[in-house]
N, C-alpha and C positions, 0 to 999 in steps of 0.2 A: 495496148491495154488501156481501158478507160477507168479513170479513178474519179471518185466523187469527193470533192472537198466540202466538208460539212462544217460550217462556221456557226457556232452557237453564240447568239448575242445574250449576254448575261442580263441585260435590262429586260428584254422580251421574256426570257426564261423566268425572271422574278415576277413580272406582271402576270404571266400565265399561271404561275404557282399561286399567287394571291387570288386571281380570278377563280381558279379551281377550288381553292379553299372557301371562298365566299359562296360559290355555287353549292358546294357540299353543305355548308352551314345552313343555307336557305332551304335546301331540300330536307335536311335533318329537322329543322324547325317546323317545316310544313308537315312532316310525318308525325312529329311529336304533338303538334296541335290537333291533327286528325285523330290520333289515338286518345288524347285527352278528351276530345269531344265525344268519342265513342264510349269512353269510361263514364263520363257524366250522363250520357243517354242511358246506359245500362243501369247506373245507380238510380236514376229517376224511375226506370221501369221496375226495379226491385222494390223501391219505396212504395210505388203504386200497388204492386202485388202484395206487399206486406200489409198495407193499409186495408186492402180488400179482405185479406185473411183476418185481420183484427176486427173488421166490421162483421164478418160472418161469425166469428167466435163470440162477439158481443151479443149478436142476435140469438145464438145458440144458448148462451148463459141466461138471457132473458126468458127464452122459451122454457129452459129447465126450471127457473125460478117460478114461472107461471104454473108449470105442472106441479111443482111442490106445494104451491099455495092451495090448489084444488086437491083435496084429499079424495083419491079414488079408492074405494074399498076393494081390497083384494081378498078373495075367498080361497082359502087353502084347499088344495085338491087332496091332500093326504090328511087323514084324521089320526092324530096322535093318541096312543093309548087304546085304541080299538083295533081288533084284528079283522082284516078283510077275508072274505071267503076264498079269494084267489091266492092270498098269501098262505093260507092253511093248506090249500091243495098242492102248492109247489113245495112245501116243506116235507 
């Protein structure tokens, strides 16, 4: 019967654990930096979109103010106090 003698060197085991921890730390930091960069990019995109919305809203308000300045006469289609012949016919 063949037996395998497995001898674990504690120094190599400690070095492997430290190396694995460092590699994991570096991978985690890289992922965190990538996600932070993505968040900053999305924040910039949202700020640009909001700035565009504010510009459009400002132009809309200016247009409304411009239309209020020009008094456009509105003629009422319904004459108050007088009876129309169509209203009499439907009653």
